Legacy VTK file of the C-alpha trace (Angstrom):
# vtk DataFile Version 3.0
C-alpha trace
ASCII
DATASET POLYDATA
POINTS 81 float
-49.616 47.718 1.438
-51.518 50.690 2.077
-52.433 51.998 5.401
-56.431 51.798 6.558
-57.369 55.424 7.624
-60.561 56.631 9.065
-61.894 59.500 7.423
-65.545 61.582 7.951
-67.636 63.926 5.939
-70.684 64.642 3.777
-71.408 62.498 1.144
-72.242 64.417 -2.811
-72.589 63.360 -6.173
-70.008 65.985 -8.796
-68.322 65.903 -11.936
-65.012 64.344 -11.682
-61.886 64.363 -14.349
-63.879 67.034 -16.351
-62.403 67.203 -19.866
-60.905 63.830 -19.997
-62.218 60.309 -20.822
-62.418 59.653 -17.237
-65.145 62.455 -17.018
-68.272 61.303 -15.260
-70.483 62.024 -12.142
-69.059 60.503 -9.070
-69.886 60.032 -5.889
-67.491 61.783 -3.412
-66.579 62.233 0.407
-66.095 65.368 1.089
-64.214 65.842 4.136
-61.606 67.869 6.272
-58.242 66.517 4.302
-59.797 66.774 0.821
-62.357 64.948 -1.382
-62.189 61.658 -2.222
-63.989 59.547 -5.074
-65.597 56.832 -3.114
-65.544 53.510 -4.147
-66.585 50.016 -2.027
-64.231 47.313 -1.633
-65.409 44.415 -3.892
-67.791 47.197 -5.601
-68.498 48.205 -9.028
-66.163 51.054 -10.223
-68.877 52.957 -11.580
-72.875 52.961 -10.799
-72.510 51.529 -7.099
-76.088 51.763 -5.894
-74.901 51.223 -2.435
-72.984 54.143 -2.503
-75.485 56.164 -4.467
-77.784 55.478 -0.996
-75.277 57.539 0.735
-75.582 61.043 -1.328
-76.658 63.517 0.827
-76.088 61.599 4.057
-72.601 62.268 6.778
-70.488 59.317 7.265
-67.755 57.917 9.228
-65.389 55.129 7.005
-62.229 53.200 6.938
-60.725 52.148 4.371
-57.461 52.843 1.665
-56.960 56.328 -0.191
-55.206 55.284 -3.595
-55.062 57.738 -6.896
-57.451 60.276 -4.858
-59.978 57.521 -4.607
-61.232 55.955 -1.075
-61.651 52.352 -1.317
-64.300 51.991 1.634
-63.917 48.643 3.208
-66.311 49.769 6.299
-68.970 52.741 7.066
-71.762 54.073 9.303
-74.385 57.166 8.440
-74.268 59.272 11.067
-77.056 61.123 9.528
-78.069 63.935 7.134
-75.339 66.310 5.293
LINES 1 82
81 0 1 2 3 4 5 6 7 8 9 10 11 12 13 14 15 16 17 18 19 20 21 22 23 24 25 26 27 28 29 30 31 32 33 34 35 36 37 38 39 40 41 42 43 44 45 46 47 48 49 50 51 52 53 54 55 56 57 58 59 60 61 62 63 64 65 66 67 68 69 70 71 72 73 74 75 76 77 78 79 80
């Protein structure tokens, strides 16, 4: 079972996995411990409009880190990045 973590940082959109079949623009959390592709627990893996709304914001979120993704269960917007 994965451990729930709390991360804080700014949300941006950037290209991930360049040159692979998984190459795409993704919503990414940039924080002190690294960069993580964001996914919402129970949300669509691509094109999640709820995550799109967070681009350009600073957030604090709880969730699970798995294979470079941060699967968010809760979040709060702290302001603009």
